[in-house]
C-alpha positions as a printed Julia matrix, in Angstrom:
126×3 Matrix{Float64}:
  -4.36  -65.58   -80.63
  -2.52  -66.56   -83.73
  -3.5   -68.34   -86.94
  -2.59  -71.81   -87.73
  -0.75  -71.93   -90.68
  -2.39  -75.32   -91.89
  -5.64  -73.0    -91.44
  -3.82  -70.56   -94.06
  -2.54  -73.28   -96.37
  -6.14  -74.9    -96.79
  -8.06  -71.64   -97.24
  -5.3   -70.51   -99.95
  -5.97  -73.85  -101.66
  -9.56  -73.29  -101.7
  -9.23  -69.86  -103.17
  -6.84  -71.07  -105.6
  -8.74  -73.7   -106.87
 -11.81  -71.37  -107.05
 -10.07  -69.15  -109.15
  -8.75  -71.8   -111.5
 -12.41  -73.04  -111.74
 -13.83  -69.62  -112.8
 -10.62  -69.24  -115.06
 -11.45  -72.63  -116.8
 -14.89  -71.38  -117.65
 -14.25  -67.85  -118.5
 -11.11  -68.09  -120.44
  -9.87  -69.88  -123.63
  -8.29  -73.16  -123.4
  -4.58  -71.7   -123.7
  -5.25  -68.94  -121.41
  -6.96  -71.14  -118.73
  -3.95  -73.89  -119.05
  -1.51  -71.29  -118.21
  -3.56  -69.53  -115.47
  -3.72  -73.25  -113.93
  -0.07  -73.76  -114.54
   1.03  -70.83  -112.58
  -1.68  -71.18  -109.7
  -0.67  -75.04  -109.75
   3.0   -74.14  -109.27
   2.2   -71.96  -106.44
   0.16  -74.87  -104.8
   2.67  -77.47  -105.29
   5.26  -75.38  -103.73
   3.25  -74.11  -100.79
   1.99  -77.84  -100.17
   5.56  -79.2   -100.33
   6.83  -76.32   -97.78
   3.96  -76.99   -95.62
   4.48  -80.97   -95.66
   8.24  -80.5    -94.41
   7.51  -77.87   -91.99
   4.63  -79.18   -90.44
   4.96  -81.27   -86.96
   1.79  -83.07   -86.94
   1.53  -85.94   -88.8
  -2.12  -85.09   -90.02
  -0.96  -81.61   -91.26
   1.98  -83.24   -93.09
  -0.03  -85.85   -94.94
  -2.61  -83.26   -95.63
  -0.25  -80.27   -96.94
   1.42  -83.56   -98.86
  -1.57  -84.37  -100.63
  -2.41  -80.94  -101.59
   0.99  -80.6   -102.76
   0.6   -83.79  -105.07
  -2.68  -82.42  -106.33
  -0.84  -79.28  -107.34
   1.72  -81.1   -108.97
  -0.79  -83.08  -111.0
  -2.6   -79.99  -112.05
   0.5   -78.28  -113.09
   1.42  -81.3   -115.27
  -1.93  -81.6   -116.6
  -2.35  -78.01  -117.63
   0.9   -78.45  -119.63
  -0.04  -81.7   -121.28
  -3.59  -81.68  -122.06
  -5.54  -78.7   -123.53
  -8.96  -79.02  -122.42
 -10.91  -76.68  -120.17
 -12.84  -79.44  -118.69
  -9.65  -81.08  -117.19
  -8.26  -77.73  -115.93
 -11.97  -77.5   -114.21
 -11.62  -80.88  -112.73
  -8.32  -80.21  -111.51
  -9.3   -76.96  -109.54
 -12.23  -79.02  -108.02
 -10.02  -81.69  -106.93
  -7.57  -78.91  -105.44
 -10.81  -77.4   -103.56
 -11.83  -81.03  -102.54
  -8.55  -81.97  -101.03
  -8.27  -78.38   -99.21
 -11.86  -78.84   -97.58
 -11.09  -82.25   -96.48
  -7.74  -81.19   -95.01
  -9.39  -78.08   -93.38
 -12.04  -80.4    -91.97
  -9.63  -82.68   -90.46
  -7.91  -79.92   -88.87
 -11.14  -78.21   -87.5
 -12.54  -81.13   -86.16
  -9.35  -82.13   -84.1
  -9.34  -78.37   -83.09
 -12.88  -78.69   -81.77
 -12.07  -81.9    -80.23
  -9.54  -80.47   -78.09
 -11.65  -77.46   -76.94
 -14.65  -79.73   -76.03
 -11.97  -81.78   -73.7
 -10.43  -78.45   -71.91
 -11.5   -78.29   -68.1
 -12.21  -74.77   -67.0
 -11.28  -74.04   -63.38
 -11.27  -70.96   -61.46
  -7.98  -69.34   -60.48
  -6.43  -69.6    -57.04
  -6.91  -66.02   -56.24
 -10.67  -66.0    -56.75
 -10.76  -68.95   -54.31
  -9.29  -67.12   -51.61
 -11.26  -63.88   -52.08
């Protein structure tokens, strides 16, 4: 059994967004802004890499949107200084990652329910 890279990217997006949301509330505005800058840089690179390397169109779209939201959060963290915007950007990252994860799991669940279970040929003979 192997872990799907799309699942890993989405879970990292959720965890990173949650971390930035807590940092926006817990720290002062400049500190929260720099934390958001660092995390958003990683998310933008991760989303862009995932969008380029993904084979399925839905994964490319999901990772591309996550990368774009990470890029916007990166720019907003440097331009704007309010912790509320950092918090809102973090929630946007979490929302995009959750939606992409839901789309991925719904498509995986659909495939699992359509599988036809058959007994092996060796068991039929015995």
